[in-house]
C-alpha positions as CSV (number, residue, x, y, z in Angstrom):
1,G,83.1,174.7,79.3
2,S,84.3,177.9,77.6
3,G,81.4,178.1,75.2
4,K,78.9,178.7,78.0
5,A,81.1,181.4,79.5
6,E,81.2,183.2,76.1
7,V,77.4,183.0,75.8
8,R,77.0,184.4,79.3
9,R,79.4,187.3,78.5
10,S,77.4,188.2,75.4
11,Q,74.2,188.1,77.5
12,L,75.7,190.4,80.1
13,A,76.6,192.8,77.3
14,L,73.0,192.9,76.0
15,E,71.3,193.7,79.3
16,P,74.0,194.4,81.9
17,A,71.9,195.7,84.8
18,S,69.1,193.2,84.9
19,V,71.2,190.2,84.1
20,R,73.8,191.2,86.7
21,R,71.0,191.5,89.2
22,L,69.9,188.0,88.3
23,L,73.4,186.6,88.7
24,I,73.7,188.3,92.1
25,D,70.4,186.7,93.1
26,V,71.7,183.3,91.9
27,R,74.9,183.7,93.8
28,F,73.1,184.5,97.1
29,T,70.8,181.6,96.6
30,V,73.7,179.2,96.2
31,C,75.5,180.8,99.1
32,E,72.4,180.3,101.3
33,V,72.3,176.6,100.4
34,W,76.0,176.0,101.0
35,T,75.9,177.8,104.4
36,L,72.7,176.1,105.5
37,A,73.5,172.6,104.2
38,P,76.2,171.7,106.7
39,V,74.0,172.9,109.6
40,Q,71.1,170.7,108.6
41,R,71.2,167.3,110.4
42,H,69.4,165.3,107.7
43,V,71.0,164.5,104.4
44,R,67.6,164.4,102.8
45,T,66.8,168.0,103.6
46,K,70.3,169.0,102.4
47,R,69.7,167.3,99.1
48,S,66.3,168.9,98.7
49,A,67.9,172.3,99.4
50,V,70.5,171.8,96.7
51,R,67.8,170.5,94.3
52,E,65.8,173.7,95.0
53,A,68.8,175.9,94.3
54,K,69.5,174.0,91.0
55,R,65.8,174.5,90.0
56,R,66.1,178.2,90.8
57,L,69.3,178.5,88.8
58,E,67.6,176.8,85.8
59,E,64.6,179.1,86.0
60,M,66.9,182.2,86.2
61,E,68.9,180.9,83.2
62,K,65.7,180.5,81.2
63,I,64.8,184.1,82.1
64,V,68.2,185.3,81.1
65,N,68.1,183.3,77.8
66,S,64.6,184.6,76.8
67,R,65.7,188.2,77.5
68,A,68.9,187.7,75.5
69,E,67.0,186.3,72.5
70,R,64.8,189.3,72.3
């Protein structure tokens, strides 16, 4: 647990503005999924929405990581 948090903190220190913007985007994406999920009648669509959010999170993490490595 704490190792990842430390890595994120160092990434934020490297490129504060762009990374912070990414994290805000991620947060809104997650919020969208959590607010939409209970409204949706079918569990299948709920699962796919959560899966989509996870995929987006992973993509954004990759972007953040590649920027931090530079």
